[in-house]
Structures are given as structure tokens and as C-alpha cells.
C-alpha distance (Angstrom), angle and dihedral (degrees) to the residues before:
residue distance angle dihedral
M1 . . .
L2 7.28 . .
F3 4.27 128.5 .
R4 13.01 124.0 -5.0
P5 3.50 92.5 -35.2
A6 3.68 139.7 -5.8
L7 6.00 117.5 8.3
L8 4.53 81.8 138.2
R9 3.59 114.4 -172.3
L10 4.10 95.1 7.0
V11 3.51 93.4 -67.4
P12 1.36 88.0 -1.5
L13 4.47 28.2 59.3
S14 4.85 41.5 43.6
L15 4.52 42.2 174.7
A16 4.85 63.6 171.9
A17 3.82 77.4 155.3
L18 3.84 138.0 156.5
L19 3.86 99.4 7.4
T20 3.75 117.5 -174.3
A21 3.86 112.2 -107.9
C22 3.72 116.6 -137.0
A23 3.79 97.6 -176.4
G24 3.78 119.7 72.2
T25 3.82 120.7 -115.8
S26 3.77 88.7 -101.5
A27 3.82 88.4 73.2
Y28 3.82 90.9 65.3
P29 3.82 124.3 78.7
P30 3.83 116.6 -112.5
I31 3.76 116.9 -87.9
S32 3.81 128.6 -136.2
A33 3.82 126.6 -111.4
G34 3.71 113.9 -79.2
H35 3.79 94.4 38.3
Y36 3.80 134.0 95.4
R37 3.78 130.9 -155.1
V38 3.87 113.1 -136.6
Q39 3.74 114.6 -116.8
P40 3.81 125.6 -155.0
G41 3.69 109.0 -82.0
D42 3.82 96.3 24.4
T43 3.76 121.6 132.2
L44 3.73 128.2 -164.0
Y45 3.83 87.4 -112.2
S46 3.85 94.2 54.2
I47 3.80 92.3 46.5
A48 3.79 92.4 48.7
R49 3.78 91.9 48.6
R50 3.80 92.1 47.0
H51 3.88 92.1 54.0
G52 3.85 95.9 38.9
R53 3.85 92.9 -109.6
S54 3.77 136.3 121.6
V55 3.78 127.4 -111.7
A56 3.80 87.3 -118.9
E57 3.84 93.6 55.9
L58 3.81 94.2 49.2
T59 3.77 90.0 45.8
R60 3.77 92.0 52.5
W61 3.75 97.7 42.2
N62 3.74 93.3 49.8
R63 3.84 97.6 34.4
I64 3.80 90.6 -127.7
A65 3.84 112.1 -175.7
N66 3.81 93.8 -161.5
P67 3.87 121.0 26.1
A68 3.84 89.2 -156.0
A69 3.77 94.3 52.1
L70 3.78 107.8 84.2
N71 3.76 125.7 144.6
A72 3.78 124.5 -145.1
G73 3.82 106.5 -108.1
Q74 3.82 92.6 27.8
V75 3.87 112.7 135.0
L76 3.82 119.1 -133.5
R77 3.77 131.7 -169.5
V78 3.79 110.5 -123.2
I79 3.76 98.3 178.6
P80 3.86 126.9 62.8
P81 3.89 111.4 -85.4
P82 3.75 119.1 -124.8
T83 3.76 90.2 -108.4
Y84 3.86 134.4 0.8
A85 3.82 91.9 -141.6
G86 3.79 97.9 81.2
T87 3.73 130.3 59.3
P88 3.88 108.9 -83.0
S89 3.71 113.0 -101.9
A90 3.83 88.9 -133.5
T91 3.78 88.6 74.3
T92 3.81 96.5 43.5
P93 3.80 113.0 94.8
P94 3.76 112.6 -126.4
K95 3.84 117.7 -106.7
H96 3.83 117.2 -121.8
P97 3.80 124.4 -155.6
N98 3.79 115.8 -107.8
T99 3.81 111.7 -96.4
S100 3.83 131.0 -171.8
R101 3.78 91.2 -120.0
P102 3.82 119.6 63.7
V103 3.80 114.1 -122.9
A104 3.78 117.7 -142.1
P105 3.81 112.8 -126.8
P106 3.80 116.7 -115.3
K107 3.79 114.5 -90.5
P108 3.83 113.1 -101.9
P109 3.76 118.1 -118.2
A110 3.80 112.2 -82.5
K111 3.76 116.4 -112.4
P112 3.81 112.5 -113.8
A113 3.79 113.1 -106.2
P114 3.75 114.0 -112.5
A115 3.79 110.4 -89.0
R116 3.75 137.8 -172.5
P117 3.73 112.2 -93.4
A118 3.85 109.4 -81.9
I119 3.80 95.8 -173.4
R120 3.76 133.2 54.5
L121 3.78 118.7 -136.8
D122 3.70 132.0 -168.3
W123 3.80 122.7 -145.2
P124 3.81 109.1 -92.6
L125 3.82 88.0 -141.9
K126 3.75 139.2 -10.1
G127 3.72 116.5 -109.5
P128 3.83 144.5 114.1
L129 3.83 115.7 -59.4
L130 3.79 104.0 -116.6
A131 3.78 98.8 177.6
R132 3.76 135.0 10.5
F133 3.74 132.9 -141.6
S134 3.88 112.1 -78.6
G135 3.73 143.4 147.2
R136 3.83 90.3 -78.2
N137 3.78 99.5 32.4
K138 3.85 109.4 59.7
G139 3.80 93.0 -165.6
V140 3.80 142.3 6.4
D141 3.77 129.6 -74.0
I142 3.83 116.2 -137.7
G143 3.85 123.0 -164.6
A144 3.72 113.5 -124.9
K145 3.84 143.7 171.0
L146 3.79 119.3 -110.1
G147 3.75 109.8 -90.1
E148 3.81 95.2 11.2
P149 3.82 113.1 149.6
V150 3.87 115.8 -95.1
R151 3.79 110.1 -155.2
V152 3.78 129.7 -162.0
A153 3.81 113.7 -105.4
A154 3.82 96.3 -140.5
P155 3.82 139.6 -4.6
G156 3.78 115.8 -73.4
K157 3.76 148.5 111.0
V158 3.80 130.0 -74.4
V159 3.82 108.6 -114.6
Y160 3.82 97.6 169.7
A161 3.87 132.4 24.1
G162 3.80 121.3 166.2
Q163 3.72 149.5 75.9
G164 3.79 102.1 -104.1
I165 3.80 95.3 108.2
R166 3.76 110.4 93.4
A167 3.83 114.6 -125.9
Y168 3.87 92.9 13.7
G169 3.79 99.3 78.5
N170 3.82 114.0 -164.8
L171 3.78 101.4 4.1
L172 3.78 135.6 -170.6
I173 3.84 126.3 -168.6
I174 3.77 118.8 -167.0
K175 3.85 123.7 -164.0
H176 3.79 110.0 -151.1
D177 3.79 98.8 177.0
E178 3.81 139.9 -29.7
H179 3.85 91.9 -62.2
H180 3.79 108.7 27.7
L181 3.83 131.3 74.0
T182 3.74 131.7 166.2
A183 3.82 127.3 -162.2
Y184 3.87 130.2 -155.2
A185 3.80 116.1 -165.2
H186 3.94 139.3 -177.8
N187 3.81 93.7 32.2
Q188 3.74 121.2 164.2
R189 3.71 95.0 -143.5
L190 3.85 134.5 7.5
L191 3.80 116.1 -137.9
V192 3.79 99.5 -175.6
G193 3.83 134.9 50.6
E194 3.78 138.9 -145.0
G195 3.72 116.3 -67.5
Q196 3.82 93.4 21.3
T197 3.77 119.1 131.5
V198 3.81 116.2 -130.5
R199 3.80 132.1 -164.4
R200 3.82 127.5 -138.1
G201 3.84 110.4 -78.5
Q202 3.78 95.1 10.6
Q203 3.85 113.4 143.4
I204 3.78 108.8 -110.8
A205 3.82 102.6 167.2
T206 3.79 145.9 -4.3
A207 3.78 120.5 -110.3
G208 3.78 117.5 -104.9
S209 3.78 145.5 144.9
S210 3.78 103.1 -103.8
G211 3.78 109.3 148.0
A212 3.88 90.7 3.5
D213 3.79 140.6 86.6
R214 3.83 95.1 -120.4
V215 3.81 141.8 12.3
K216 3.76 107.7 -72.5
L217 3.81 144.2 122.6
H218 3.82 119.8 -117.8
F219 3.75 105.1 -156.8
E220 3.88 125.4 -171.2
V221 3.78 135.6 -174.2
R222 3.82 120.9 -156.8
V223 3.79 124.5 -168.2
R224 3.84 112.4 -170.3
G225 3.71 86.7 -18.0
Q226 3.84 95.5 -55.6
A227 3.80 118.3 120.9
V228 3.74 110.3 -122.2
D229 3.78 133.6 -176.5
P230 3.83 106.6 -84.2
L231 3.80 90.7 -153.7
R232 3.86 87.0 72.1
Y233 3.76 90.7 62.5
L234 3.81 105.1 32.2
N235 3.77 118.7 99.4
């Protein structure tokens, strides 16, 4: 199908966001003005707010497929590009002059070790399990009736609300703490907006089929940007 423009088959919501960086910032080349290097714990919402931009603008300027899928060390454009036609320079690796001595590339962020669930999540709605978590499906699909209430799985803040992500339809992404995100896709109607705080069990949307072939909820859980099986966390 997981978590305003481009998250594509849910992640697909890859939501491969907020990875922990092992290398220091000194391992990265300098960045030009108008760009920002993602730090551990950053979200697209927090970056947009810090630079006086909207999530939709940053998503469009950087051609981000999944607003919840940021990597520590990734460089984002935070000012409008000269044109939207070309590939954003924020995603183009800088060229380095040839030198006589090979330079070792910076080490990639280490993947977090599997950990016991540190957050308790409630089912966003009750319905038949249509699809389980897998390599191709970054969350679970839950059958629903049109207009059925969709409820937030745990307290948090809305960091994305919109329908600009192809194949996700009307999508909500909720940040619960520095490490945990949940995503709710294919809604009929969104009842909350970006920046809004929500409480456990609060209705945040109505079930629908936007971006899908039937009425269902696609639900994803992200831990430090990595998609995990929601069934490990759901009560």
C-alpha cells in the first residue's frame, strides 16, 4: 500500500523514517544554503515548522514519497527550487574532486536492534484482518464499513493530514513520542488536522476506500523510522 504530495504503496508509509545516525555530522560533506540535514528525532512536520514551511511544500520540493520516512543525515531543500521540473538538488549527492587517496564513504546509520514493544496501541477499528505485515505490505489492512469511526491508537500529535500521497488516499500520521509513529490510510474523511493533539481512542477519521479498491483501513507502526508488525503492539 504504513504512516502533501508524494508515502506510494504504504511505504511505502517506505514511513523508513527517523533512523538513528551512528556517524557524527563531521562525516557528512557540507551543505549549501537553503538546505537542511535531517537529525535523529526530526520529523517532516518539525522541520517544516522550524523553517516556516508546510509539510506539503517540503514534500513537493524534495519529491518525498513518504513524509514519515526520513533518514538521519538526509539533506532536504527548505527554500523553493528554481524550477519544479528537474530533480531537487536536495536529493542529488554532491560531486567531489578526484584525489589521489581514496576516501571511505560515511558509515550508514545502524538499524535499531529489535526491542520489546515500548508502547501500547489500541486497535483503530474492529474488523477482519485482510492483510498482514510482510515485506511488501508495511502494515496491516483491516476491513471496515463505509463511514465507520477510525480511532487513534495512542495519544499523540498529528504530523501529516492530507491526500497528497499516491496510493494512500486520505492519510493521517500521528507522532506518539520521539520514536513511535502510526499511520492511517484510505479514510473517507479526516476529522483532525496537522499540529492537533489527540487523545487515545479519539475519533480521527471515518473509514473509506480513497486510494484503495475497497473500504478498509491500512494501519502502520513505525519505530525509529522502521516499519514493524502492528500486531506486536496492538492490544
